[in-house]
N, C-alpha and C positions, 0 to 999 in steps of 0.2 A: 431791064425795066420791069417793075413788078406789075403783075396782072391783077386788076381789081376783081375781087370775088363778086359773083352775081348776087344781087339782093332782091328780095321779094318786092314786087310792085305794090303800090297802095291798093290796087284792085284785088290782088291775090291774097293779101293778108286777112282781110275780113272773111273771105270765103273759107280759108283754112280754119280760122277760129270758129266760124259757125259750123263747119263740118265736124270739128272736134266736139263742140257742145251737142250737136245732134246725135253723134255716136254715144256720148255719155248718157243722154236722155233715153235713147232707144234701148240701152242694155237692160235696165230694170223693167221696161215695158215688155221687151221680148221675153225676159225671164218669167214675168207674171203670166204672159200668154202660154208659155210652155207648161207652167204649173196648172193653169186652168184647163189646158188640153188633157193633162194627166188626170185631173179630177173628173172630167167628163168621161174619159176612158174607164176610170175606176167605177163610176156610177153605172155605166153601161155594162161592164163586166159583172157588177154586183147583181144586176137583175137578169142578165142573159146567160151567165155561165154558172156552172155548178159551184155552190159554195162549199169550200173545204172547212167544215166545222172544226175539225181537230186542230188545224193550223190556227184558226181564229181563236180557239180557246187557249192554245199555248201563248199566243200573242197577248191575249187579255191578262193572262197570269204575269207575263213580262211587264206589261204596262201598268197593271193595277196592283197585284199582290207584291211584286218585287220593288215597286216604287213607293209603296205605302209607308214604310218606316221613315224614310228621309222626308217625305211630304209631311207626315204628322209632326216630326221633330222640327222642321222648318217653320210650319205655320203655328205650332204651339209657341215656339220662341217669339215669333212676330206678335202673337196675341199677348204674351206676357209683357213684352216691351211696350206695346201700345197701352195696355192697362196701367203699367207703371207710371207713364207720363200723364195719362188722362185722369186716373183716379186721384192722384195727389193734387193736380190742378183743380179739378172740379170739386173735390172735397174741401179744399181751402176756400172755395167760393160758395160753399153751401149748396152745391148742385150734385151731390153724390148719387142722387136718384137717376141721373142720366148716364152714369158710367157704363152700366151693362148694355144699354141700348147703343151707345157710341161704339163700344168695342165690337159688339156683335154686328152692327150695321156695316162697319168698315171691313170686317173680316168676310162677311157673307157676300157683300157686293164687289169687293175689290181684292183684298189680300188673299183670300182663299183660292179663287179661280186663277189669279195671276201667279201666285207662288207655285201652285200645282202645275200650271203650264210651264213655268220656268224649269222646275225640277224635271218634269217629264221630257221637255225639249233637250235638256242637258244630258239626261241619262238615257232615255229611250230613243230620242231622235238620233243621237250619235250611234247607238247600236243598230238602228234601222239602216242608216247610211253605210255603216261599216259592213254589215252582213250582205246587203244587196250589192255594195261596191265590190266586195270580194268575189261574189258570184259573177259580176260583170267582167272584172279584169281576168278572171280565170276561165272565162268563156262558158260558165255553167248556164247563163241565161240563153246563150246561143243553143246550148244542148236542149234546154226546155223547148225552144221554138222548133228544133229539129224533131222533137217528140210530139209536136202539135199541142203543146201545153202553153197557154197564154201566160207570159210573165206577169201581166197586170193582175189576172185573176188568181194566180198562184202566190205571188209575193206581195202585191200592193193591197188587194182587197182585204185580206185578213188583218193586216196592220191598220188599215183605215177603220174597219169595224171596231177593233180593239181600242183605238184612240177615241172615237166618238162615243163609245159606251163607258169607258173607264175614266175619262177625264171628269165627267159629271159625278161619277161615284166617288172618285178621290176628292173632289171638291166638297162634297157633303161631309165626308169624314174629316176633312181638313177644317171645315167650318166648326164642327163640334169640338175638335181638339183645340183650335185656336181660341174659341170662346171659353172652353174649360180652363185653359192656361191663364187667360185673362182674369177669370173669376178667382183663381187661386192667388194671383198677385194682388188683385183688388182687395181681397180679404186681408192680406198682409198689411195693407196701408189703411185699413179701417172701414172698408165697404163690406157689409155683411152679405154673404151669398144670397140670402133671401131678398135683400134689396136689389142686388145685381140681377137675379132672375126675374124679379117683378118688373124691373125696368125693361127687360127684353120683352116680356109678355105684354106690357102696356104700350110700348112705342114701336115695336117691330111689326112690319107688315109681311104677310106671306109672299107678297110680290117681290120683296127684297131677296128672298131665297130663290125665287124663280128667275130673277135677273142674273144671279150668280150662275145658276145652272145653264141658262141660255148662253151666257158668255163661254162656258166651258166647251160647248159643242164646236163653235168656229175655231177655238184654240186647238182642239183635237184634230180638226180637219187640216189646219195649217201645219201642225207638227208632222202629221202623217204624210201629207203631200210633198212638203219641202224635203223631208228626210228621204223618202223613197225616190223622189226625182233626182236628188244628188247622188244616190246610190246607182240609179240606172244610167246616169251620165258620167260615172267615174271612168277615167282612162289613165293610163300611164303606170300601171303596176301598183306597188305598195305606196309610193308617193302620191299617186292619184287617189288612192283610197283614203289616205290621210287628209288630203285637201278636201275631198268630198265630205268627210266626217266633220271637219272644222266648219266648212261652209254651211252644212246642214244645221248645226247648232246656232251659228251666228244669224243666219237668215231666218230661222224659225223664231228666234227671240225678237228680232227686229219686227217681223210681221205680226207677232203676238202683241207687241207694244202698240203698233199702229192700229191693229184691230180693236184692242182694248179701248183706245181713245174714242174711236168712232162708235163702238157699241155703247160706251158710257154716255156719249152725246145723244144717241138715238133712243136707247131704252128708257122707260119711264123712271123718274127719280123717286 
């Protein structure tokens, strides 16, 4: 005679479903808590421990100088495409005097900071996670602790400083490059550069530039903290290092997108 398999009671099923939902909800909350703790430890080390200037300068070169070509190329391309669509449309409606303002406004407030953050997250964030992850899996971080050297002060603080200073600097250069590329394309479709620049001067507000710079700082903090956290938590040899690098880029981009939405909603229009 076949024995019937036990089935979950009606009382047990909802409990298991709710437990699964609770676990899924708690994972991102716990992760954000860990990143916030790392940020607090980084700020405390920044003001309490000796700042390693030479390491910070090296990281600034990595974040800023080495990322500059791809940032300029990407934002210039975005500005040219934006001008290509807007210049033709506005010129056909007799509103070519607004082309420069529309292109510059979009780039300065949104495209410049966002594209810069995306490029830095993909390029530098992956490098941060890989470097620190390699040190973690090869026990070099344990060696630092054995020599009474704080891994936070030695590894995280210089990268944190590099990101919060270089992201705004890159954004400014990206704004100039994107607007310049848009002006070249607008000239090709019949909008004179003098009209383009006069539109920017007449309608742009310095507050727009400030908003873009303000956005860049949280983006830099997110990239530095997420990437360093993934590196410090890497386990499992080369495979663990690869997973940490991938997660660093993906999570950085997700949090940058979320932060951009809330910053755009909060900052003055």
